[in-house]
C-alpha positions as semicolon CSV with decimal commas, in nm:
position;residue;x (nm);y (nm);z (nm)
1;M;0,000;0,000;0,000
2;D;0,147;0,338;-0,105
3;H;0,169;0,614;0,155
4;H;0,158;0,966;0,015
5;P;0,270;1,260;0,230
6;A;-0,003;1,494;0,345
7;P;-0,022;1,810;0,133
8;D;0,159;2,110;0,274
9;H;-0,081;2,402;0,310
10;T;0,175;2,631;0,476
11;Q;0,175;2,890;0,195
12;S;-0,204;2,914;0,181
13;T;-0,218;2,932;0,563
14;F;0,033;3,216;0,553
15;E;-0,177;3,406;0,298
16;L;-0,493;3,355;0,504
17;L;-0,321;3,489;0,816
18;V;-0,203;3,795;0,621
19;S;-0,556;3,867;0,499
20;L;-0,693;3,836;0,853
21;L;-0,425;4,072;0,988
22;Q;-0,506;4,324;0,714
23;S;-0,873;4,320;0,814
24;N;-0,786;4,526;1,127
25;P;-0,890;4,277;1,396
26;T;-1,005;4,424;1,725
27;S;-0,779;4,190;1,919
28;I;-0,527;3,914;1,856
29;E;-0,451;3,625;2,089
30;I;-0,188;3,356;2,047
31;L;-0,348;3,024;2,133
32;P;-0,142;2,735;2,274
33;G;-0,115;2,419;2,065
34;D;-0,240;2,365;1,713
35;A;-0,567;2,429;1,531
36;S;-0,731;2,101;1,627
37;T;-0,772;2,224;1,984
38;W;-0,955;2,542;1,889
39;V;-1,110;2,535;1,542
40;Q;-1,328;2,285;1,362
41;E;-1,188;2,197;1,020
42;G;-1,397;2,320;0,730
43;T;-1,462;2,674;0,859
44;N;-1,377;2,965;0,630
45;T;-1,093;3,081;0,852
46;F;-0,948;2,740;0,944
47;P;-0,688;2,697;1,100
48;F;-0,752;3,034;1,267
49;L;-1,025;3,136;1,510
50;F;-1,197;3,454;1,393
51;I;-1,508;3,556;1,586
52;D;-1,660;3,907;1,604
53;N;-1,340;4,052;1,455
54;N;-1,127;3,892;1,727
55;L;-0,844;3,678;1,591
56;G;-0,705;3,368;1,757
57;V;-0,381;3,225;1,612
58;P;-0,268;2,876;1,720
59;Q;0,097;2,897;1,821
60;K;0,219;2,604;1,612
61;I;0,047;2,744;1,302
62;L;0,200;3,085;1,366
63;Y;0,552;2,942;1,381
64;K;0,505;2,771;1,044
65;A;0,372;3,094;0,893
66;F;0,671;3,277;1,043
67;M;0,912;3,058;0,847
68;V;0,731;3,141;0,523
69;G;0,727;3,508;0,618
70;M;1,102;3,516;0,686
71;A;1,179;3,359;0,349
72;N;0,949;3,603;0,166
73;F;1,088;3,898;0,362
74;K;1,447;3,826;0,261
75;L;1,354;3,780;-0,106
76;S;1,139;4,091;-0,142
77;R;1,317;4,344;0,081
78;R;1,588;4,463;-0,159
79;Q;1,355;4,485;-0,458
80;A;1,070;4,652;-0,265
81;L;1,282;4,946;-0,152
82;S;1,402;5,031;-0,504
83;L;1,079;5,220;-0,596
84;T;1,056;5,091;-0,952
85;A;0,743;4,978;-1,134
86;S;0,843;4,616;-1,087
87;S;0,879;4,664;-0,711
88;Q;0,503;4,691;-0,639
89;P;0,445;4,314;-0,597
90;A;0,756;4,299;-0,380
91;I;0,621;4,582;-0,165
92;R;0,299;4,389;-0,107
93;D;0,500;4,080;-0,017
94;L;0,715;4,284;0,217
95;I;0,416;4,435;0,400
96;A;0,256;4,091;0,430
97;S;0,566;3,905;0,547
98;S;0,673;4,174;0,797
99;A;0,324;4,167;0,954
100;V;0,351;3,794;1,026
101;I;0,710;3,838;1,148
102;L;0,607;4,108;1,396
103;L;0,315;3,906;1,526
104;T;0,557;3,624;1,599
105;N;0,847;3,841;1,715
106;P;0,739;4,199;1,798
107;A;1,100;4,291;1,878
108;H;1,216;4,228;1,518
109;Q;1,378;4,565;1,457
110;T;1,458;4,503;1,090
111;A;1,092;4,436;1,014
112;L;0,984;4,752;1,199
113;N;1,247;4,968;1,031
114;T;1,145;4,833;0,692
115;R;0,783;4,926;0,758
116;K;0,900;5,274;0,864
117;H;1,082;5,304;0,532
118;L;0,768;5,201;0,345
119;V;0,568;5,467;0,534
120;V;0,824;5,735;0,448
121;Q;0,830;5,645;0,076
122;G;0,449;5,642;0,063
123;S;0,405;5,268;0,007
124;L;0,237;5,207;0,343
125;D;-0,040;5,429;0,479
126;P;0,058;5,552;0,828
127;S;-0,301;5,537;0,955
128;A;-0,327;5,175;0,843
129;E;0,002;5,106;1,018
130;L;-0,133;5,270;1,334
131;S;-0,432;5,034;1,321
132;F;-0,201;4,736;1,270
133;T;0,011;4,825;1,574
134;A;-0,308;4,868;1,779
135;A;-0,401;4,510;1,687
136;L;-0,052;4,389;1,780
137;L;-0,069;4,563;2,117
138;S;-0,388;4,374;2,198
139;S;-0,174;4,058;2,223
140;Q;0,002;4,001;2,555
141;H;0,349;3,918;2,417
142;C;0,342;4,230;2,198
143;A;0,208;4,466;2,467
144;K;0,529;4,439;2,671
145;E;0,769;4,525;2,385
146;S;0,910;4,877;2,405
147;I;1,000;4,891;2,037
148;I;0,633;4,854;1,933
149;W;0,535;5,147;2,153
150;H;0,820;5,357;2,012
151;H;0,708;5,267;1,659
152;R;0,359;5,388;1,746
153;Q;0,497;5,718;1,878
154;W;0,689;5,764;1,554
155;L;0,366;5,713;1,361
156;L;0,177;5,961;1,579
157;R;0,438;6,226;1,504
158;R;0,395;6,169;1,130
159;I;0,015;6,161;1,133
160;Y;-0,036;6,451;1,374
161;P;0,239;6,709;1,309
162;P;0,288;7,001;1,550
163;S;0,038;7,285;1,529
164;T;0,311;7,551;1,549
165;S;0,663;7,573;1,413
166;D;0,815;7,602;1,762
167;A;0,634;7,296;1,905
168;F;0,938;7,078;1,959
169;E;1,061;6,875;2,252
170;D;1,346;7,041;2,438
171;G;1,345;7,322;2,182
172;A;1,675;7,464;2,303
173;H;1,863;7,177;2,140
174;P;1,905;7,114;1,765
175;G;1,754;6,797;1,620
176;C;1,476;6,781;1,877
177;L;1,161;6,581;1,797
178;P;0,829;6,744;1,698
179;I;0,549;6,745;1,952
180;P;0,252;6,565;1,795
181;C;-0,080;6,749;1,812
182;I;-0,307;6,451;1,876
183;P;-0,680;6,533;1,841
184;P;-0,903;6,458;2,142
185;D;-1,075;6,156;1,983
186;A;-0,743;6,000;1,880
187;L;-0,605;6,071;2,225
188;R;-0,893;5,886;2,391
189;K;-0,823;5,592;2,161
190;E;-0,457;5,590;2,265
191;L;-0,553;5,586;2,632
192;G;-0,788;5,296;2,567
193;I;-0,513;5,098;2,393
194;V;-0,279;5,156;2,688
195;T;-0,545;5,052;2,940
196;R;-0,604;4,724;2,757
197;A;-0,229;4,659;2,734
198;C;-0,189;4,719;3,108
199;E;-0,468;4,472;3,180
200;L;-0,298;4,211;2,960
201;Y;0,048;4,258;3,110
202;P;0,060;4,378;3,475
203;R;0,290;4,669;3,569
204;N;0,354;4,739;3,201
205;Y;0,618;5,013;3,223
206;F;0,640;5,075;2,847
207;A;0,263;5,110;2,813
208;W;0,256;5,365;3,095
209;A;0,552;5,545;2,935
210;H;0,352;5,571;2,612
211;R;0,057;5,704;2,809
212;Y;0,282;5,972;2,956
213;F;0,411;6,054;2,605
214;C;0,055;6,124;2,495
215;M;-0,051;6,322;2,803
216;R;0,269;6,526;2,827
217;H;0,223;6,646;2,471
218;T;-0,144;6,709;2,539
219;L;-0,043;6,947;2,818
220;D;0,215;7,107;2,590
221;N;-0,047;7,161;2,319
222;L;-0,287;7,318;2,569
223;V;-0,040;7,602;2,603
224;V;-0,031;7,680;2,229
225;N;-0,386;7,574;2,129
226;D;-0,609;7,858;2,008
227;S;-0,929;7,655;1,981
228;A;-1,159;7,698;2,281
229;H;-1,342;7,377;2,187
230;D;-1,022;7,170;2,178
231;E;-0,898;7,335;2,497
232;A;-1,215;7,231;2,681
233;A;-1,189;6,877;2,541
234;Y;-0,821;6,843;2,637
235;T;-0,888;6,982;2,985
236;E;-1,166;6,728;3,035
237;I;-0,935;6,448;2,920
238;V;-0,655;6,548;3,158
239;L;-0,885;6,578;3,459
240;G;-1,055;6,251;3,369
241;E;-0,718;6,084;3,323
242;I;-0,601;6,179;3,671
243;S;-0,924;6,049;3,823
244;N;-0,910;5,725;3,621
245;V;-0,548;5,651;3,710
246;K;-0,616;5,710;4,078
247;Q;-0,895;5,453;4,053
248;W;-0,657;5,218;3,869
249;I;-0,404;5,243;4,154
250;E;-0,682;5,169;4,404
251;R;-0,748;4,844;4,217
252;H;-0,379;4,764;4,148
253;V;-0,198;4,874;4,464
254;A;0,129;4,700;4,366
255;D;0,157;4,871;4,026
256;F;0,476;5,076;4,058
257;S;0,452;5,189;3,694
258;A;0,104;5,336;3,743
259;V;0,213;5,523;4,056
260;H;0,521;5,654;3,878
261;Y;0,307;5,768;3,585
262;L;0,058;5,952;3,807
263;V;0,335;6,136;3,991
264;K;0,505;6,234;3,663
265;L;0,174;6,346;3,513
266;S;0,086;6,560;3,815
267;A;0,432;6,717;3,810
268;C;0,403;6,789;3,438
269;A;0,057;6,940;3,487
270;Q;0,185;7,160;3,768
271;D;0,487;7,265;3,563
272;S;0,260;7,371;3,274
273;N;0,032;7,569;3,513
274;F;-0,258;7,341;3,423
275;F;-0,384;7,327;3,781
276;A;-0,369;7,704;3,813
277;A;-0,613;7,731;3,523
278;T;-0,845;7,459;3,656
279;R;-0,832;7,544;4,027
280;P;-1,195;7,452;4,109
281;S;-1,147;7,106;3,960
282;W;-0,799;7,069;4,106
283;N;-0,923;7,112;4,462
284;S;-1,085;6,768;4,446
285;L;-0,768;6,597;4,314
286;S;-0,548;6,603;4,623
287;F;-0,275;6,348;4,558
288;A;-0,131;6,356;4,911
289;S;-0,459;6,266;5,078
290;H;-0,518;5,996;4,817
291;A;-0,176;5,844;4,881
292;K;-0,226;5,859;5,256
293;S;-0,564;5,685;5,238
294;L;-0,414;5,404;5,027
295;V;-0,127;5,355;5,270
296;Q;-0,380;5,343;5,552
297;S;-0,567;5,062;5,375
298;F;-0,270;4,873;5,224
299;P;0,042;4,954;5,432
300;S;0,235;4,645;5,318
301;H;0,269;4,772;4,959
302;E;0,590;4,966;4,900
303;A;0,457;5,139;4,587
304;L;0,202;5,328;4,798
305;W;0,464;5,449;5,045
306;M;0,667;5,579;4,750
307;Y;0,352;5,747;4,620
308;M;0,305;5,923;4,954
309;R;0,671;6,020;4,959
310;A;0,654;6,178;4,612
311;T;0,332;6,369;4,677
312;A;0,469;6,501;5,006
313;L;0,736;6,692;4,815
314;F;0,503;6,910;4,611
315;E;0,174;6,912;4,800
316;V;0,242;6,880;5,174
317;S;0,346;7,190;5,366
318;T;0,606;7,189;5,638
319;D;0,329;7,216;5,898
320;D;0,172;6,897;5,764
321;E;0,492;6,698;5,803
322;D;0,423;6,644;6,175
323;T;0,089;6,486;6,085
324;L;0,257;6,259;5,831
325;E;0,522;6,163;6,084
326;E;0,262;6,073;6,344
327;F;0,065;5,876;6,084
328;S;0,373;5,678;5,979
329;R;0,484;5,600;6,334
330;N;0,161;5,406;6,383
331;F;0,302;5,146;6,144
332;A;0,666;5,156;6,255
333;A;0,645;4,884;6,517
334;P;0,963;4,691;6,606
335;L;1,064;4,456;6,328
336;A;1,066;4,083;6,390
337;T;1,108;3,762;6,196
338;P;0,971;3,587;6,002
339;Q;0,868;3,867;5,766
340;N;0,494;3,911;5,713
341;E;0,268;4,195;5,605
342;E;0,290;4,369;5,942
343;Q;0,670;4,361;5,936
344;L;0,672;4,489;5,578
345;S;0,451;4,779;5,683
346;A;0,691;4,861;5,966
347;L;0,991;4,845;5,731
348;Y;0,834;5,081;5,477
349;A;0,715;5,314;5,752
350;R;1,066;5,341;5,895
351;R;1,209;5,412;5,553
352;F;0,949;5,683;5,505
353;L;1,029;5,839;5,842
354;F;1,399;5,838;5,760
355;W;1,326;6,008;5,429
356;L;1,089;6,258;5,593
357;S;1,361;6,366;5,834
358;H;1,573;6,469;5,536
359;T;1,307;6,651;5,334
360;N;1,416;6,992;5,453
361;D;1,739;6,946;5,260
362;V;1,536;6,863;4,951
363;R;1,302;7,160;4,992
364;T;1,592;7,404;5,007
365;N;1,697;7,312;4,652
366;L;1,386;7,358;4,438
367;S;1,595;7,342;4,121
368;I;1,566;6,964;4,129
369;W;1,188;6,983;4,087
370;P;1,026;6,807;3,910
371;E;1,305;6,558;3,828
372;G;1,397;6,517;4,194
373;V;1,067;6,346;4,271
374;F;1,133;6,062;4,034
375;T;1,460;5,951;4,191
376;F;1,252;5,781;4,460
377;F;1,105;5,531;4,213
């Protein structure tokens, strides 16, 4: 009896995955195992799971598609970047293969740089690329990659150029980067993408850094924006963002990155005189009292003690330091072994008291503000 090898559908599977990625899925999830665990053979999207615009890619299938993508990428890359009439099919192959490569390995810098080159030469629409990166960032293994977030920031700068000629980061230095003028609706979308990424990957520093990138430039644009409508929308977003992040910290008390972000955002807002312009709203946003209440409820979490330490620098007066000292001493019981939550609370309280005793030296040198706050994280 003759045994014939099973037909290899790897190329057709690769092409199906490319078409699904180009359909702008709402989310992408890498599924363990092969297709037999997840998808019934005979469906239109087999071996992939595609329900309500949410894409599930079996890991073993993805690795096979990755091998095809790498081979196609190497063959088409040189021809695609030549910008001749014959390069158009190669450009399509390059966009397709690099998409599969990045889904498999989001830290593939050559693939990202190639896609940047295609955007610059006009072969890849930057808005479509922004949608593609949003889909990538909905996958847990992509959400933690810094290079994907940096690629998205590069795209935002191209899509939303500065509103004025002097809107540049660190404008005193040559070669500084333009400050993107992100519209309110697009800004809300960015914040939503970051929130989802932080839910997928806890304490996601790079996601919070991207969030700060967006909000810092929003505060910068408030200074130069002439539209009263946009100013009101941006102000609402900033105030809502502070409230939302405080609620996030209440639900994720060990999230150092979220605490760091909130402190940096409040410092940036204060530096740009945002709170001076929104004083009635600002009165309800006391960071110091928020930090103190969290420490009261969860004293064994170091991130909250650092939050209280940072807010004490720019919001607590010298007269209030005695109250903070008395509050902290309630937790600073003698340390014992073995270490448990009570001992951790005592340890962090003692560190806070030691720091508090040296704050006068910090307050005498205001030139370190706001950078000085962040050395505690």
